[in-house]
ZAMARGU-4260 file (C-alpha; in steps of 0.2 Angstrom, whole numbers, plus 5000, padded with zeros to 4 digits):
<rodrens>
0) 5493/5477/5510 | 5497/5479/5528 | 5493/5494/5540 | 5500/5499/5556 | 5494/5513/5567
5) 5504/5524/5578 | 5494/5534/5592 | 5501/5551/5597 | 5493/5552/5614 | 5496/5571/5618
10) 5487/5576/5602 | 5475/5561/5600 | 5482/5559/5582 | 5484/5543/5572 | 5498/5541/5560
15) 5498/5527/5548 | 5511/5516/5540 | 5504/5507/5525 | 5515/5494/5515 | 5515/5481/5502
20) 5522/5465/5511 | 5529/5458/5494 | 5538/5473/5487 | 5541/5482/5504 | 5535/5499/5497
25) 5527/5510/5510 | 5519/5527/5513 | 5516/5536/5529 | 5500/5546/5532 | 5500/5561/5544
30) 5516/5560/5554 | 5518/5570/5570 | 5533/5580/5576 | 5532/5581/5595 | 5530/5599/5603
35) 5531/5603/5621 | 5522/5620/5621 | 5527/5625/5639 | 5545/5623/5635 | 5543/5628/5616
40) 5553/5613/5612 | 5551/5601/5597 | 5556/5582/5597 | 5556/5567/5586 | 5551/5553/5598
45) 5535/5549/5587 | 5545/5550/5571 | 5559/5539/5579 | 5545/5525/5582 | 5540/5526/5564
50) 5558/5525/5558 | 5561/5509/5570 | 5546/5501/5561 | 5552/5505/5544 | 5569/5498/5548
55) 5563/5483/5557 | 5551/5479/5543 | 5564/5483/5529 | 5552/5495/5520 | 5556/5508/5507
60) 5546/5524/5511 | 5540/5530/5494 | 5529/5545/5500 | 5524/5555/5515 | 5505/5560/5513
65) 5496/5574/5523 | 5477/5574/5523 | 5477/5593/5527 | 5487/5606/5536 | 5483/5601/5554
70) 5478/5613/5567 | 5482/5602/5582 | 5499/5595/5580 | 5515/5599/5570 | 5519/5589/5555
75) 5534/5577/5555 | 5534/5576/5536 | 5550/5586/5532 | 5559/5576/5545 | 5554/5560/5536
80) 5558/5568/5519 | 5576/5572/5525 | 5579/5555/5533 | 5572/5544/5518 | 5571/5556/5503
85) 5553/5553/5502 | 5543/5566/5493 | 5528/5575/5503 | 5511/5576/5495 | 5495/5586/5500
90) 5479/5591/5493 | 5481/5604/5479 | 5469/5616/5487 | 5482/5619/5501 | 5486/5635/5491
95) 5469/5642/5497 | 5474/5638/5515 | 5491/5646/5513 | 5483/5662/5506 | 5471/5663/5521
100) 5484/5661/5534 | 5497/5672/5526 | 5487/5687/5532 | 5482/5679/5549 | 5500/5677/5554
105) 5507/5692/5544 | 5520/5680/5536 | 5534/5687/5526 | 5531/5694/5508 | 5541/5679/5501
110) 5530/5666/5509 | 5524/5655/5495 | 5505/5653/5493 | 5508/5642/5478 | 5512/5626/5487
115) 5530/5625/5483 | 5534/5619/5501 | 5527/5602/5496 | 5533/5590/5483 | 5516/5585/5476
120) 5500/5594/5475 | 5487/5581/5473 | 5471/5583/5463 | 5454/5575/5466 | 5453/5558/5458
125) 5472/5557/5455 | 5480/5540/5458 | 5497/5542/5465 | 5509/5528/5462 | 5520/5524/5477
130) 5530/5510/5471 | 5518/5496/5470 | 5505/5505/5480 | 5491/5514/5471 | 5484/5529/5481
135) 5468/5537/5476 | 5465/5555/5481 | 5447/5560/5486 | 5444/5578/5489 | 5434/5580/5506
140) 5434/5598/5510 | 5424/5605/5525 | 5436/5604/5539 | 5447/5614/5528 | 5446/5618/5510
145) 5461/5607/5506 | 5456/5591/5515 | 5458/5575/5506 | 5455/5557/5510 | 5466/5543/5503
150) 5460/5526/5497 | 5472/5512/5496 | 5464/5496/5491 | 5449/5493/5503 | 5456/5505/5516
155) 5451/5524/5517 | 5461/5536/5527 | 5449/5551/5531 | 5460/5563/5541 | 5449/5575/5551
160) 5433/5573/5539 | 5426/5557/5547 | 5430/5550/5564 | 5424/5534/5573 | 5406/5529/5570
165) 5403/5532/5589 | 5410/5550/5588 | 5406/5560/5573 | 5415/5571/5561 | 5428/5585/5560
170) 5424/5603/5565 | 5421/5616/5552 | 5424/5633/5560 | 5442/5636/5555 | 5445/5649/5541
175) 5438/5642/5525 | 5429/5628/5534 | 5411/5624/5529 | 5398/5612/5537 | 5389/5611/5520
180) 5404/5606/5511 | 5408/5593/5524 | 5391/5585/5522 | 5394/5584/5503 | 5411/5576/5506
185) 5405/5563/5518 | 5387/5559/5513 | 5389/5561/5494 | 5406/5555/5491 | 5413/5544/5506
190) 5396/5536/5509 | 5395/5531/5491 | 5409/5519/5493 | 5406/5501/5497 | 5400/5498/5514
195) 5414/5486/5517 | 5427/5499/5514 | 5438/5500/5530 | 5439/5518/5537 | 5455/5523/5547
200) 5452/5540/5556 | 5464/5554/5559 | 5460/5556/5578 | 5452/5546/5592 | 5446/5556/5607
205) 5440/5540/5616 | 5423/5546/5621 | 5417/5540/5638 | 5434/5535/5641 | 5433/5519/5630
210) 5449/5511/5623 | 5458/5518/5608 | 5449/5514/5592 | 5454/5519/5574 | 5446/5508/5562
215) 5428/5507/5557 | 5419/5505/5540 | 5408/5515/5528 | 5393/5504/5533 | 5395/5506/5551
220) 5397/5525/5549 | 5381/5526/5539 | 5372/5516/5552 | 5379/5523/5568 | 5388/5540/5566
225) 5379/5551/5579 | 5382/5567/5569 | 5380/5561/5551 | 5372/5544/5546 | 5367/5539/5529
230) 5349/5546/5532 | 5354/5562/5540 | 5348/5577/5530 | 5360/5591/5525 | 5350/5604/5535
235) 5350/5594/5551 | 5369/5591/5549 | 5374/5609/5545 | 5363/5615/5560 | 5371/5603/5572
240) 5388/5606/5566 | 5387/5625/5567 | 5379/5625/5584 | 5392/5613/5591 | 5407/5622/5583
245) 5401/5638/5591 | 5405/5631/5608 | 5421/5622/5605 | 5438/5629/5611 | 5452/5632/5600
250) 5464/5617/5599 | 5479/5619/5611 | 5492/5619/5598 | 5482/5629/5585 | 5494/5644/5582
255) 5510/5634/5582 | 5503/5620/5571 | 5494/5630/5557 | 5509/5642/5554 | 5521/5628/5553
260) 5510/5616/5543 | 5505/5628/5530 | 5524/5630/5527 | 5526/5612/5523 | 5530/5607/5541
265) 5546/5617/5541 | 5551/5626/5557 | 5553/5645/5555 | 5570/5651/5549 | 5582/5657/5564
270) 5582/5675/5568 | 5598/5685/5568 | 5601/5679/5586 | 5600/5661/5580 | 5583/5657/5589
275) 5567/5652/5579 | 5551/5661/5584 | 5533/5658/5581 | 5520/5672/5578 | 5506/5671/5591
280) 5492/5684/5588 | 5484/5692/5604 | 5466/5694/5604
</rodrens>
């Protein structure tokens, strides 16, 4: 199994291309659609780089996988589905997130809260066959109710649940988030995996200005993670996480990202004048 990471610097997001070098079967995890907020203009530069790699390596894209409905960047999943015919999968609890945000954004009555925008709703413990690749789905709620991690061989892709071992964990203050649930997801489930399991994170914020890093291990995380080590108590983590989250600013692309991503990454339908519009609540 081979893994290539693509770093989207404007949103600190890691996208992963994972493939079998013998069969050339591949999956993409958490692709990004570019979005210039000032100009309110989308782009495909990040997706084009992925496509160039797929073409250059002569890979067959079998699935596009989302770890959750992201709140800090627009998903590029539907673009890859259109270009490659690859189905899009996400955790089955996305339906809960859709129901939460349908009201927040006053979405149309026909907006589906049954996950129909996605091709596969993936349950905890399910093993997804992507050609010759086997992808185990591990439910890791806390950042959102629908977060999942993907285990492929000895590699674990944790999205916004677990970050680098010198940084910490995902925030839990979005609707439906829970620091208590995130503790269970990481401490009781991910930390139960072998210490040698490689961990590939969903973002790297480069603390202290260090160089980009996106791969750690379960063993290193248990030993070093400044927010949640193997010996951190539930009470200490929940207290820390809730206090920290109370002082965090909202992600810069929160409103565009969530309303598009809960709709499968699809842009809003054009209005009568042919222009697409986002709905931004005013506090």
